[in-house]
N, C-alpha and C positions, 0 to 999 in steps of 0.2 A: 419832639421825641428824638432820642439818640440811640444809635446802635454801637455797641462795643464789639470790635472785631480784634482778636489777638491770637498770637501764637506764642507758646511758652516752651522754653528750652532749659534743661538742667545742665549745670557745669560743676565739676568737682572743686573748682577754685575761682575766686574773683579775678585772679591774674589771667586766667584763660579767657574769661569774658572780655576783660580790658584789652587783651591782645587782639582779639577779633575787632573790637571797636576801633582801636588805634589804627590797625592796618586798613580799615575801611574809611578812615578820615572822619569818624564821628566826633561831634563837638558837644561839650557839656552844656546842658540846658538848665538843670537844677542840681546843686551839689547834694551830697549824701545827707538824707533827712530821715529822722526817726518818725515812725508812724505808730500811733496807738489807735486801735480799732475796737469797737463794740459791735457785735452782731446780736440782733434781737430776734426773739421768737414771738409769733403773733398771739393775740389774746386767746385764740382757740388752739394754740400749740401746733399749728399745721404748716408753718413757714418752711421748716426743714424738710418735711415729708413732701412738700409740693415744689421744692427747689427755689423758693422765694428768698431773696436777700434784702434785708433792711439793715443798713450799716451806718454808724456814726464814726467819723474818722477825724483825728486831730494830727496834723503835721504842721506845715507853715500856715495852713488855713484850717477851718472846721467845716466839714461837709457831711450832709446827710444824703445817702445813696440808696436807691431802690433798683434791684435787678430782677427782671421778670423770670419766671420759670421756663423750663424747656428750651435751653440754648440749642442752637443748631451747630453741628460739628461737621466740617468738611475740609479735607486736605490738611488736617492737623490744626485748623483754625476754629476757634470757638466764637460764635456770634450770638449776642443776646441784647435785649432791650435794657438800657441803663438810663435812669433819670437821676440827676444829681443837682443839689443846690447848696450854696454856702449859707451857714448860719452864724449867728453872732457869738454864742456862748455855749461851750461844750456841756458843762454841767447842767445848765438850764434846759437845753434840748434833751438831754438824757432824762431829766426829771419829768419833762412834759410827756415823753414817750412812755415812761413807767406809769404815770397817772392815767394815760390812755389805755393801759392794760398790756403794753408790751413789756417783755422781761428779757434780761440778759441771757443770751444763748451761750456766748463765749466772748473772751477777749483775745485778740491776737496782735502781734507786733511784727514789724519788719523795718529794715533800713532800705531806702530807695534812692537811687541816683539816676537821673534822667539825661538822656543824650538825644541828638538828632543827627541825621545825615543831610548836609546842606543841599545836595542835589535830589533828595527825596522828601519834600516838605510835608507830605501827608502821612508820614510815618513817625512814630515816637518809639524810642528804645529805652527801656527801663531795666536797670540792673537791681535786682531785689535780693537782699540778704534775709533769708528766712531762718528761724531757729533750727530747721532741719536741713538747710542747704542753700545753694546759690543758684539764681535763675536769671535768664534774660527773657523779658517779654517784648515782643514786637507788635505794636498796635497801629492800626491804620486801615486802609482799604485792602481787600485781598490781593489786588495786583501790586500795590505798594509794598505789602509785606513780603511777597515773593521776590520783588526786585531788591529789597533791603537784605533779605536772607542771602541772596546770591552775592551781593556786594560784600557781605560779612563772611562769605565762604561757609555758610551754614545751611545750604539748601537741603542737604541730606542728613542733617542732625535730627535725632529723634524728637518728635514733637509731643508734648504732653497735653492731653485734652481734658484735664481736670483743673479745677481751681485750687488755690492754696489750702482752703479749709477742707475741701474734699480729699486732698492729698494727706492732710493731717488726720482725717478720720480713717483713711486707709492705714496709716501708720499706727493709730490708736488700736485698731482692730488686730493688726499683726503683732504688735509688741504688748498688747493688753495694758496700755497706759491707763492709770487711774485718773489722771488730771484731764480737765476739759479745756484749759486755756492754752493757746499757742503762743507761749512766751519764751524768751531766751533763758530765763531762769529755770523754767521747767525742763528745758533740754540740756542744761549744763551737765557735762560728763556723760551724756548718752552717745553711743555710736550707732548711727543710722545707716542702713544699707540702701543706697539710692536705687539699686536694681528692683526694689519693691515697687517703685512708681515710674521708672524710666523705661520706655518701650525699647525694643531692640532696634539697632541701626537698620537703615534700608539696605 
């Protein structure tokens, strides 16, 4: 079993994220990659209400991921059980899940670029371009995350304690979006106020 521990920060521009990464000496691990994700609802329709995530993702690989409900939140870091495996064919896996009674809850997209800090090997830095904004996720141990944030000069930056889909649902409620998929096409031409989901500075 694996635990996912991460800290999420919002930035108004990719250039700002890259500046922090550059000054900290971060090195590229994986170049900018498009991700296509399908989230599933359970046969009883209770995954969303119970906070369960079942996701099929296609980027450089194809992976099926389960995330347990009731994540722990402390110090601006979110911890939850995550189980993930690589599968051979995206469409076949999707068909299997649908035959088992799972249905599409939503589709969401992002571009992800991955970095690391050579002197903090247990931490991964991911720069995510979401349809509604740009984020840096710092993933690793709690101690490693804090050391990395200090090296990035981001210790006091506001930490977001919600997942990307939860942020999307917050925006859907605020703006009364009719669409359910988190895609770049759906957000084309929309002006999003990040203060809706960014907590105040310390």
